[in-house]
C-alpha positions as CSV (number, residue, x, y, z in Angstrom):
1,M,-21.8,23.5,3.4
2,T,-18.0,23.6,3.6
3,A,-16.0,21.4,1.2
4,E,-13.1,19.8,3.0
5,L,-10.6,19.3,0.2
6,V,-7.6,16.9,-0.1
7,R,-4.7,17.3,-2.4
8,G,-5.8,17.7,-6.1
9,Q,-9.4,18.3,-5.4
10,N,-11.1,21.5,-6.7
11,H,-14.2,23.4,-5.7
12,P,-16.2,26.1,-7.6
13,L,-16.1,29.6,-6.3
14,P,-19.5,31.3,-6.5
15,D,-18.1,34.7,-5.2
16,S,-15.5,36.8,-6.9
17,R,-14.4,38.5,-3.6
18,L,-12.7,36.1,-1.3
19,E,-10.7,36.0,1.9
20,I,-8.3,33.1,2.3
21,R,-7.3,32.6,5.9
22,V,-4.3,30.5,7.0
23,S,-3.6,29.0,10.4
24,A,0.0,27.8,10.7
25,G,0.7,27.9,14.4
26,H,4.0,29.8,13.7
27,P,4.9,32.8,11.7
28,V,4.9,32.3,7.9
29,V,5.6,34.6,5.0
30,A,2.5,34.8,2.8
31,C,3.0,35.5,-0.9
32,A,1.1,35.2,-4.2
33,T,2.0,34.8,-7.8
34,C,0.0,34.9,-11.0
35,S,0.4,32.7,-14.0
36,D,-0.7,33.0,-17.6
37,E,-2.5,30.4,-19.6
38,R,0.8,28.5,-20.1
39,G,1.3,28.4,-16.3
40,A,4.3,30.8,-16.4
41,A,4.7,33.4,-13.7
42,R,6.4,36.8,-14.0
43,E,8.5,38.8,-11.5
44,E,6.0,41.7,-11.7
45,W,3.2,39.2,-10.8
46,V,4.5,38.5,-7.3
47,A,2.9,39.9,-4.1
48,H,4.9,39.6,-0.8
49,P,5.3,41.6,2.5
50,G,7.5,44.1,0.7
51,A,5.1,44.6,-2.2
52,T,1.6,43.6,-0.9
53,G,-0.6,44.6,-3.8
54,L,-1.2,42.9,-7.1
55,P,-4.3,43.7,-9.2
56,G,-7.0,41.8,-7.3
57,V,-4.7,40.2,-4.8
58,E,-3.4,41.5,-1.4
59,V,-1.1,39.7,1.1
60,P,-0.1,40.6,4.7
61,E,2.6,43.1,5.3
62,R,4.5,40.9,7.7
63,A,5.2,37.3,8.6
64,E,2.2,36.1,10.7
65,R,0.9,33.0,12.5
66,S,-2.5,33.5,10.8
67,P,-2.0,35.4,7.6
68,R,-4.9,36.4,5.4
69,F,-5.1,36.9,1.6
70,A,-7.7,39.3,0.1
71,V,-8.7,38.4,-3.4
72,D,-11.0,40.2,-5.9
73,L,-11.2,37.9,-8.9
74,D,-13.0,40.5,-11.0
75,A,-10.0,42.8,-10.7
76,V,-7.4,40.2,-11.8
77,P,-6.0,41.0,-15.2
78,A,-7.6,39.1,-18.1
79,E,-4.2,37.6,-19.0
80,V,-3.9,36.0,-15.6
81,H,-5.4,32.4,-15.6
82,Q,-4.1,31.2,-12.2
83,V,-3.4,32.8,-8.8
84,N,-1.1,30.8,-6.6
85,L,-1.1,31.4,-2.8
86,L,2.3,30.6,-1.3
87,L,3.6,30.1,2.3
88,A,7.2,30.1,3.3
89,L,9.1,29.8,6.6
90,P,11.1,33.0,7.5
91,V,14.8,32.6,7.1
92,G,16.9,33.6,10.1
93,A,13.9,34.2,12.4
94,G,14.8,31.6,14.9
95,G,11.6,29.6,14.2
96,P,11.1,26.1,12.7
97,D,13.5,25.2,9.9
98,R,11.0,23.0,8.0
99,F,7.3,22.4,7.8
100,G,7.6,18.8,8.9
101,V,8.2,19.8,12.5
102,T,5.3,22.2,12.7
103,A,1.6,22.0,13.0
104,A,-0.1,21.2,9.7
105,P,-1.1,24.5,8.0
106,F,-4.9,24.9,7.6
107,V,-6.4,27.0,4.8
108,A,-10.0,28.3,4.7
109,V,-11.5,30.0,1.7
110,M,-14.2,32.5,2.8
111,A,-16.9,34.2,0.8
112,K,-17.7,37.9,1.1
113,D,-20.5,37.2,3.6
114,G,-18.0,35.4,5.9
115,S,-19.2,31.9,5.1
116,E,-16.6,29.2,4.5
117,L,-16.6,27.8,1.0
118,A,-13.7,25.3,1.3
119,S,-10.9,24.2,3.6
120,F,-7.7,22.3,3.2
121,T,-5.3,20.9,5.9
122,I,-1.8,20.6,4.4
123,T,-0.5,17.3,5.7
124,G,2.4,15.1,4.7
125,L,5.1,17.8,4.8
126,D,8.7,17.0,5.9
127,T,11.8,18.9,4.8
128,E,9.9,21.6,2.8
129,T,10.4,25.3,3.7
130,A,8.0,26.8,1.1
131,L,4.8,25.5,-0.4
132,V,2.0,26.3,-2.8
133,A,-1.1,26.1,-0.5
134,V,-3.9,26.5,-3.0
135,E,-4.5,27.9,-6.4
136,L,-7.4,29.9,-7.9
137,Y,-7.8,29.2,-11.6
138,R,-10.1,29.9,-14.5
139,R,-12.2,27.1,-15.9
140,Q,-14.7,27.6,-18.7
141,G,-15.3,31.2,-17.8
142,A,-15.6,30.5,-14.0
143,W,-13.1,30.4,-11.1
144,K,-12.3,27.4,-9.0
145,V,-10.0,26.7,-6.1
146,R,-7.7,23.7,-6.1
147,A,-6.0,22.2,-3.0
148,V,-2.3,21.9,-3.9
149,G,-0.1,21.5,-0.8
150,Q,3.1,21.1,-2.9
151,G,6.2,21.8,-0.9
152,Y,9.8,22.6,-1.8
153,A,12.8,21.8,0.3
154,G,14.8,24.4,-1.7
155,G,12.5,27.2,-0.4
156,L,11.0,30.1,-2.2
157,A,13.8,30.2,-4.8
158,Q,13.0,26.6,-5.9
159,L,9.3,27.2,-5.8
160,L,9.5,30.4,-8.0
161,A,11.8,28.6,-10.4
162,D,9.3,25.8,-10.8
163,Q,6.8,28.4,-11.9
164,G,9.0,29.6,-14.7
165,M,10.5,32.7,-13.2
166,A,14.0,34.0,-13.8
167,Q,16.5,35.3,-11.1
168,T,14.6,33.5,-8.4
169,D,17.4,33.6,-5.9
170,R,17.3,37.4,-5.9
171,T,13.5,37.5,-5.7
172,A,13.4,35.0,-2.9
173,A,16.1,36.9,-0.9
174,A,14.2,40.2,-1.4
175,I,11.0,38.6,0.0
176,Q,12.8,37.1,3.0
177,E,14.6,40.4,3.7
178,T,11.2,42.1,4.1
179,A,9.9,39.3,6.4
180,V,12.8,38.6,8.7
181,P,12.7,41.8,10.8
182,R,9.1,41.3,11.5
183,A,9.4,37.6,12.0
184,H,11.8,38.2,14.9
185,R,9.0,40.1,16.7
186,A,6.4,37.5,16.0
187,E,5.4,35.0,18.6
188,P,7.7,32.0,18.4
189,A,6.4,28.6,17.4
190,R,5.4,26.4,20.2
191,L,5.0,22.7,20.6
192,H,1.2,22.0,20.6
193,T,0.8,19.2,23.1
194,A,-2.8,18.6,22.5
195,A,-3.2,17.7,19.0
196,D,-0.9,17.1,16.0
197,A,0.2,12.4,15.7
198,A,1.3,10.2,14.8
199,G,1.9,10.9,12.1
200,A,-0.6,11.6,11.5
201,A,1.0,11.5,12.9
202,S,-0.5,12.0,11.1
203,G,0.3,11.5,12.6
204,P,1.4,12.5,11.7
205,D,1.8,12.0,8.8
206,Q,2.0,14.2,12.7
207,P,2.8,10.9,16.9
208,S,-1.5,11.6,17.9
209,P,-0.8,8.8,20.5
210,A,-1.1,6.8,17.4
211,D,0.9,8.6,14.9
212,A,4.0,6.9,16.5
213,T,7.0,8.7,16.4
214,L,5.7,7.2,18.1
215,T,8.6,6.1,15.8
216,G,8.3,2.4,16.0
217,G,5.7,2.5,13.3
218,L,3.0,4.8,14.5
219,A,2.5,8.5,14.1
220,A,3.4,10.3,17.2
221,P,0.7,10.8,19.9
222,Q,0.5,8.6,13.5
223,P,-2.5,9.5,17.7
224,A,-5.3,11.7,14.8
225,G,-5.4,12.2,12.0
226,A,-2.0,10.9,14.5
227,D,-1.8,12.8,11.5
228,P,0.8,12.9,15.2
229,A,0.8,11.5,12.0
230,P,0.6,11.5,12.9
231,Q,0.7,10.6,11.9
232,T,1.3,9.5,14.1
233,P,0.5,7.6,19.6
234,T,-1.3,9.7,17.4
235,P,-3.1,9.4,21.2
236,D,-2.9,11.4,15.7
237,A,-0.9,8.7,19.0
238,P,2.5,8.2,17.9
239,Q,3.9,8.9,14.2
240,M,5.8,6.5,12.1
241,P,9.5,7.0,11.4
242,G,10.1,9.1,8.3
243,G,6.8,10.9,8.5
244,P,6.0,14.4,9.8
245,I,4.4,14.7,13.3
246,N,1.4,16.9,13.5
247,Y,0.5,18.0,17.0
248,A,-2.1,20.8,16.4
249,H,-4.9,20.6,13.9
250,P,-6.9,23.8,13.4
251,R,-10.4,23.3,12.3
252,R,-12.9,25.0,10.2
253,Q,-13.8,28.2,12.1
254,S,-11.9,31.4,11.5
255,A,-12.5,33.2,14.8
256,P,-10.7,32.2,18.0
257,P,-12.1,29.0,19.4
258,P,-14.4,29.4,22.5
259,P,-12.7,28.8,25.8
260,A,-12.6,25.3,27.1
261,P,-14.7,24.4,30.1
262,T,-12.9,24.5,33.4
263,A,-13.7,23.2,36.9
264,Q,-12.8,24.9,40.1
265,P,-11.0,23.0,42.8
266,A,-13.4,21.3,45.3
267,E,-11.3,22.6,48.1
268,P,-8.4,25.1,48.3
269,G,-5.1,23.4,47.7
270,R,-6.6,20.4,45.8
271,P,-6.3,19.9,42.1
272,P,-9.4,20.8,40.0
273,T,-11.8,18.1,39.2
274,P,-11.2,16.9,35.6
275,V,-13.6,17.8,32.9
276,A,-14.1,16.1,29.6
277,G,-13.2,18.4,26.8
278,D,-11.0,20.6,29.0
279,A,-8.8,21.7,26.1
280,S,-9.0,24.3,23.3
281,G,-10.8,23.5,20.0
282,W,-13.6,24.5,17.7
283,S,-15.8,21.5,18.7
284,M,-16.1,19.0,21.4
285,E,-14.5,16.4,19.1
286,E,-11.4,18.6,18.7
287,R,-11.3,19.4,22.4
288,L,-11.3,15.8,23.3
289,Y,-8.7,15.1,20.7
290,N,-6.4,17.8,22.1
291,Q,-7.1,16.7,25.6
292,V,-6.0,13.1,24.8
293,W,-2.8,14.6,23.3
294,G,-2.3,16.6,26.5
295,M,-2.7,13.5,28.6
296,F,-0.2,11.6,26.5
297,E,2.4,14.4,26.8
298,D,1.8,14.8,30.5
299,L,2.3,11.1,31.1
300,A,5.5,11.1,28.9
301,R,7.0,14.0,30.8
302,A,5.9,12.8,34.2
303,V,7.6,9.4,33.7
304,A,10.6,11.1,32.2
305,A,11.0,13.2,35.3
306,Y,10.7,10.2,37.5
307,R,13.3,8.1,35.6
308,S,15.7,11.1,35.5
309,A,15.3,11.5,39.3
310,V,15.9,7.8,39.9
311,E,19.0,7.9,37.6
312,F,20.3,10.9,39.5
313,A,19.8,9.2,42.8
314,E,21.6,6.0,41.7
315,S,24.4,8.0,40.1
316,R,24.9,10.0,43.3
317,M,25.0,6.8,45.4
318,D,27.6,5.3,43.0
319,K,29.8,8.4,43.4
320,E,29.5,8.3,47.2
321,L,30.3,4.6,47.3
322,D,33.3,5.2,45.0
323,S,34.5,7.9,47.3
324,V,34.2,5.6,50.3
325,L,36.0,2.7,48.5
326,S,38.8,4.9,47.2
327,D,40.0,5.5,50.8
328,P,41.7,2.3,52.1
329,R,41.0,3.3,55.7
330,S,37.2,3.2,55.1
331,R,36.9,0.1,53.0
332,I,36.5,-2.2,56.0
333,G,35.1,-1.8,59.5
334,S,32.2,0.1,60.9
335,T,33.1,3.4,59.2
336,G,32.9,1.9,55.7
337,D,29.6,0.1,56.5
338,A,28.1,3.2,57.8
339,A,29.1,5.2,54.8
340,R,27.7,2.6,52.4
341,A,24.4,2.4,54.4
342,A,24.1,6.2,54.4
343,A,24.6,6.4,50.6
344,R,22.0,3.7,50.0
345,A,19.6,5.3,52.4
346,K,19.9,8.7,50.6
347,C,19.3,7.0,47.2
348,E,16.2,5.3,48.6
349,Q,14.9,8.6,50.0
350,L,15.4,10.4,46.7
351,T,13.8,7.6,44.8
352,D,10.8,7.5,47.2
353,Q,10.3,11.3,46.8
354,A,10.3,10.9,43.0
355,R,7.8,8.1,43.2
356,Q,5.5,10.1,45.4
357,V,5.5,12.9,42.8
358,L,4.9,10.4,40.0
359,D,2.1,8.8,41.9
360,R,0.4,12.2,42.4
361,D,0.6,12.9,38.7
362,L,-0.6,9.5,37.8
363,A,-3.6,9.8,40.1
364,Q,-4.5,13.1,38.4
365,L,-4.2,11.6,35.0
366,A,-6.2,8.5,36.0
367,A,-9.0,10.8,37.3
368,E,-8.9,12.7,34.0
369,S,-9.0,9.4,32.0
370,E,-12.1,8.3,33.9
371,V,-14.1,11.3,32.8
372,V,-12.6,11.5,29.3
373,E,-13.0,7.9,28.2
374,P,-16.8,7.7,28.5
375,A,-17.2,11.0,26.7
376,L,-15.3,10.0,23.6
377,P,-17.1,9.7,20.2
378,P,-17.1,6.4,18.4
379,A,-14.0,7.2,16.3
380,F,-12.0,7.7,19.5
381,A,-13.8,5.1,21.7
382,R,-13.0,1.4,22.5
383,W,-15.4,-1.2,21.3
384,D,-16.9,-1.6,24.7
385,N,-17.9,2.0,24.9
386,P,-21.8,2.3,25.0
387,C,-21.6,5.0,22.2
388,W,-21.3,2.2,19.7
389,H,-24.7,0.8,20.6
390,A,-26.2,4.2,19.6
391,Y,-24.0,4.4,16.5
392,R,-25.2,6.2,13.4
393,V,-23.3,6.5,10.2
394,P,-21.7,10.0,10.2
395,M,-22.1,12.7,7.6
396,E,-18.5,13.9,7.8
397,I,-15.1,12.5,8.5
398,P,-13.8,12.8,12.1
399,M,-10.4,14.3,12.9
400,A,-8.8,11.0,13.9
401,L,-9.3,7.3,14.5
402,R,-8.3,5.2,17.5
403,L,-6.0,2.4,16.6
404,G,-5.4,1.0,20.1
405,D,-4.1,2.0,23.6
406,L,-0.7,3.1,24.8
407,H,0.8,2.7,28.3
408,L,4.2,2.7,30.1
409,P,5.6,0.2,32.6
410,E,5.4,2.7,35.5
411,S,1.6,2.8,35.0
412,P,0.3,-0.2,33.0
413,E,-3.3,0.5,34.1
414,L,-3.3,4.0,32.7
415,R,-4.2,3.7,29.0
416,I,-3.9,6.6,26.6
417,P,-5.9,6.3,23.3
418,C,-3.6,5.9,20.3
419,L,-5.1,8.2,17.7
420,V,-4.1,8.6,14.1
421,R,-5.3,11.5,11.9
422,L,-7.7,11.1,9.0
423,P,-7.4,10.7,6.1
424,L,-4.6,8.2,6.6
425,E,-1.2,9.4,5.4
426,R,0.3,5.9,5.4
427,G,-0.8,2.4,5.3
428,L,-0.9,-0.1,8.2
429,W,1.0,-3.3,8.8
430,V,-0.5,-5.8,11.3
431,D,2.6,-7.8,12.2
432,S,1.8,-11.5,12.5
433,G,5.4,-12.6,13.1
434,R,6.3,-14.5,16.3
435,S,9.9,-13.3,16.4
436,S,8.9,-9.6,16.6
437,S,8.5,-9.7,20.4
438,D,8.5,-11.8,23.5
439,A,4.7,-11.5,23.8
440,A,4.3,-12.8,20.2
441,M,6.7,-15.7,21.0
442,A,4.4,-16.8,23.8
443,V,1.4,-17.2,21.4
444,D,0.9,-20.2,19.1
445,E,1.7,-19.4,15.5
446,A,-1.7,-20.3,14.1
447,R,-3.5,-18.3,16.9
448,L,-1.2,-15.3,16.3
449,R,-2.1,-15.2,12.6
450,R,-5.8,-15.5,13.4
451,L,-5.4,-12.6,16.0
452,A,-3.6,-10.5,13.3
453,V,-6.4,-10.9,10.8
454,D,-9.0,-10.3,13.5
455,S,-7.2,-7.0,14.3
456,A,-7.1,-6.0,10.7
457,V,-10.9,-6.6,10.3
458,A,-11.7,-4.6,13.4
459,L,-9.5,-1.7,12.2
460,A,-11.2,-1.9,8.7
461,A,-14.6,-1.9,10.4
462,R,-13.7,1.2,12.4
463,L,-12.6,3.0,9.3
464,L,-15.8,2.1,7.5
465,A,-17.8,3.2,10.5
466,V,-16.3,6.7,10.7
467,Y,-16.6,7.7,7.0
468,P,-19.8,9.0,5.4
469,P,-21.7,6.6,3.1
470,G,-19.9,5.9,-0.1
471,E,-16.7,7.6,0.9
472,F,-14.7,4.6,2.0
473,T,-14.4,1.2,0.2
474,V,-12.6,-1.9,1.4
475,H,-11.1,-4.6,-0.8
476,A,-9.5,-7.9,0.5
477,I,-6.8,-10.2,-0.9
478,D,-6.7,-13.7,0.7
479,P,-4.9,-15.9,-1.8
480,A,-5.3,-19.2,0.0
481,G,-8.6,-18.5,1.8
482,S,-6.9,-18.9,5.2
483,A,-8.6,-15.8,6.6
484,A,-12.2,-16.8,5.7
485,A,-13.4,-17.0,9.3
486,S,-11.9,-13.7,10.3
487,L,-13.2,-11.9,7.2
488,A,-16.7,-13.3,7.6
489,P,-18.1,-10.1,9.3
490,L,-17.0,-8.0,6.3
491,V,-18.2,-10.5,3.8
492,E,-21.6,-11.4,5.4
493,S,-22.5,-7.8,6.0
494,G,-21.7,-6.8,2.4
495,A,-19.2,-4.2,3.6
496,L,-16.5,-5.4,1.2
497,A,-16.4,-4.1,-2.4
498,G,-16.4,-7.8,-3.6
499,P,-15.5,-11.3,-2.4
500,P,-11.9,-11.6,-1.1
501,A,-9.6,-12.2,-4.0
502,A,-8.2,-15.7,-4.1
503,G,-5.4,-17.2,-6.1
504,A,-2.8,-15.6,-8.3
505,Q,-5.4,-14.4,-10.8
506,G,-7.5,-12.7,-8.0
507,V,-4.5,-11.0,-6.6
508,S,-3.5,-9.7,-10.1
509,A,-7.0,-8.4,-10.8
510,V,-7.4,-6.4,-7.6
511,L,-3.9,-4.9,-7.8
512,A,-4.4,-4.0,-11.4
513,K,-7.7,-2.2,-10.6
514,L,-6.2,-0.2,-7.8
515,T,-3.0,0.6,-9.6
516,E,-5.0,1.9,-12.5
517,R,-6.9,4.2,-10.1
518,V,-3.8,5.5,-8.6
519,D,-2.3,6.1,-12.1
520,L,-5.3,8.0,-13.3
521,V,-5.8,10.2,-10.2
522,T,-2.0,10.9,-9.9
523,M,-1.7,12.0,-13.6
524,A,-4.9,14.1,-13.4
525,V,-3.6,15.9,-10.3
526,R,-0.1,16.5,-11.5
527,G,-1.4,17.6,-14.9
528,G,-4.0,19.9,-13.4
529,A,-6.8,18.0,-15.1
530,A,-8.7,16.6,-12.2
531,D,-12.0,17.4,-14.0
532,S,-11.1,15.0,-16.8
533,L,-11.3,11.8,-14.6
534,P,-13.8,9.2,-15.8
535,P,-17.2,9.9,-14.3
536,D,-17.6,6.3,-13.0
537,L,-14.2,6.4,-11.1
538,D,-14.7,5.9,-7.4
539,T,-12.9,8.9,-5.9
540,G,-13.6,7.8,-2.3
541,E,-10.9,6.5,0.0
542,Q,-9.9,2.9,-0.7
543,L,-8.4,0.3,1.7
544,L,-6.8,-2.9,0.5
545,I,-6.4,-5.7,3.1
546,V,-3.6,-8.1,2.1
547,N,-3.4,-11.4,4.0
548,D,-0.8,-14.1,3.8
549,F,1.8,-12.0,1.8
550,P,3.7,-13.0,-0.3
551,H,1.7,-16.2,-1.0
552,G,0.0,-15.7,-4.4
553,F,2.3,-12.8,-5.4
554,D,4.6,-12.9,-8.4
555,D,7.3,-10.3,-9.1
556,R,4.8,-8.1,-11.0
557,A,2.3,-8.2,-8.1
558,V,5.0,-7.4,-5.6
559,N,6.0,-4.3,-7.6
560,Q,2.4,-3.2,-7.8
561,L,2.0,-3.5,-4.1
562,R,5.1,-1.4,-3.5
563,Y,3.7,1.2,-5.9
564,L,0.4,1.3,-4.0
565,A,2.3,1.8,-0.7
566,D,4.4,4.6,-2.1
567,E,1.9,6.5,-4.3
568,G,-1.5,5.4,-3.0
569,P,-1.9,7.4,0.2
570,A,-1.6,10.7,-1.7
571,V,-4.6,9.9,-3.8
572,G,-6.7,8.0,-1.2
573,V,-5.5,4.3,-1.7
574,H,-4.2,2.7,1.4
575,L,-2.7,-0.7,2.3
576,M,-3.3,-2.9,5.4
577,M,-0.8,-5.7,5.3
578,V,-1.4,-8.7,7.6
579,A,2.0,-10.4,7.3
580,D,5.1,-11.9,8.9
581,R,8.1,-10.1,7.5
582,E,10.2,-13.2,7.7
583,D,7.9,-14.9,5.1
584,A,9.2,-12.4,2.5
585,T,12.9,-12.8,3.3
586,A,13.5,-14.3,-0.1
587,Y,13.1,-10.8,-1.6
588,G,15.9,-9.5,0.6
589,P,16.2,-5.7,1.0
590,V,14.0,-5.0,-2.0
591,L,10.9,-4.9,0.3
592,D,12.5,-2.8,3.1
593,P,10.9,0.4,1.8
594,L,7.5,-1.3,1.8
595,W,7.7,-2.2,5.5
596,R,9.1,1.2,6.4
597,S,6.3,3.0,4.6
598,L,3.7,1.3,6.8
599,L,2.6,2.0,10.3
600,R,3.3,-1.2,12.3
601,V,0.7,-2.4,14.8
602,T,0.6,-5.7,16.5
603,P,-2.2,-8.2,17.5
604,V,-0.7,-8.6,20.9
605,P,0.8,-6.0,23.3
606,D,4.3,-4.8,22.1
607,D,6.5,-1.9,23.1
608,H,7.7,-0.8,19.7
609,L,6.5,2.8,19.7
610,A,8.3,5.9,20.9
611,D,7.0,9.4,21.7
612,P,8.4,12.5,20.1
613,W,9.5,14.2,23.3
614,V,11.6,11.9,25.4
615,R,11.5,8.7,23.3
616,H,9.9,6.4,25.8
617,A,9.2,2.8,24.6
618,W,5.4,2.8,24.7
619,T,3.5,-0.5,24.8
620,Y,0.8,-0.6,22.1
621,E,-2.2,-2.7,22.8
622,P,-4.8,-3.4,20.1
623,L,-8.5,-2.8,20.5
624,T,-10.4,-6.0,20.8
625,V,-14.1,-6.6,20.5
626,P,-15.5,-7.9,23.9
627,E,-16.0,-11.7,23.9
628,G,-19.5,-12.6,23.0
629,S,-20.3,-9.0,21.7
630,D,-22.0,-8.6,18.4
631,V,-21.1,-4.9,18.1
632,L,-18.8,-5.4,15.1
633,R,-21.5,-7.0,13.0
634,Q,-24.1,-4.5,14.1
635,V,-21.9,-1.6,13.1
636,L,-21.0,-3.1,9.7
637,T,-24.7,-3.8,9.0
638,R,-25.6,-0.2,9.6
639,V,-22.7,0.9,7.4
640,T,-24.0,-1.3,4.6
641,E,-27.6,-0.2,5.0
642,A,-26.5,3.5,4.9
643,R,-24.4,2.8,1.7
644,R,-27.4,1.2,0.0
645,S,-29.7,4.0,0.9
646,W,-27.1,6.5,-0.3
647,N,-26.8,4.7,-3.7
648,R,-30.5,4.7,-4.4
């Protein structure tokens, strides 16, 4: 079974002959370095397109979109204790200038029989132009692979210097010189419209319609895994500001994905009948994810074209009216009236034509949505989708999670799923403030806070539901107990790791526990000693729901919370803040980085997200459990039962 690694994780290598395959979506320069037992590399231990062979290691002879490394660990010299596999963007090739604007690189480690041993999707990149993808290292006489994903904004020179090499500028320039001529002939990078936000979008961290760049706080469509980032609408939806937007997310296979299903037009001249999964991908899940991304981009561009046409028509009318009014002879009388009427008529004609084109595109997208929505798996589906009634706890993590819906004012009835890539690359902030939008102002303060906690519980339940048993744990902080009613489904089902923490002591205890976990894992990863972690440490993903912030928080607790927001996501600890930012104004700008680091969602519709193409203001709408439905408790009960069976 394939091991899907995250940063810092390692996996044993049963075979000595390996092939490491990379899918980057754009040409990259593949290199390799070897290090001794002290971790120092040498100039003669570098393989690159101009010198492709090291003992036991071969790299491609040119910059490629899908480079492959061939490794024979038995042939590696005895003094080599670590083989580092590197990726760099070609300089002067006309391609992307940093990894943060490209698809997240995907690495697959293959055995000699062609089976996949481990895989790693390198998310969370931004200004980096070179990175260490994975490392193969000796451990007690055996070889292991570790997911690294460490990027360098200073490029290959900075990377090689960090490995202890001298004259790195000269070495890096020589590597790039061999790669640039070929990179010019390589296929240019393209924007992948079907997958990769918000961020992630993750993406996004990329927006999937949920990974806002969608930049209001989601990964671009964070919207999933938006990374999107998305993150981010990460439909990985939009991605949050400051995070990378991932649009394409290669999966586990190494051969080209099978062609997507297509449908022939019912009659000549008519558009084809939409088909669920009508996009490229290794699996139906990825096809649907990519299809949602395609719908999101199609809607963004269709509305952008319509708005541009309307703006042109109005600008033309203004110019014609100015021309009429500039002539004193035509300002009054029948001539002036006729000229003004003609200008307005032309504007209305152009606007009507643009609306007809938009309506045609909207009808096609609506038809596609009608067949896609019922076919979505639970991670992508609304709570009213029948798939939740047949829900079973999964055995692997899905690509993304649906956070809500996105729509534009020109088509409020057409909803695009806001997806964010998994694992999460940033925390979530459910904004309970009334001053954040007109829609929030229209809701009573107490009701808005209740809706915010309800939204947080529903999102936590969705996260618990899409992770395998034992791989996701939820903690809650409710200092004053004001969210007891909303947290009841998590408490009564046993889905929480423990009772919600109350009072200052409870807040301190939970934060201390999670801070210690982040410290231990971070130090182990950075020190290359992941195997030394305590055996009883829960290495699964952790989510901390914080309600009523900053009530019950002293200065130390606030600093711990900021630390978790900054360092936690990299090692699997995530925040979900349910808070009104105005309640924490006493801290001034100290908390600004905290709010910026979180993906903002709202308990009521709010147009705070922007797509990464034309920057529309998208309205985010949270997913609500149908009134009277018990689906939330049923799902949480099954999650708890599966966890108990797994722990036996």
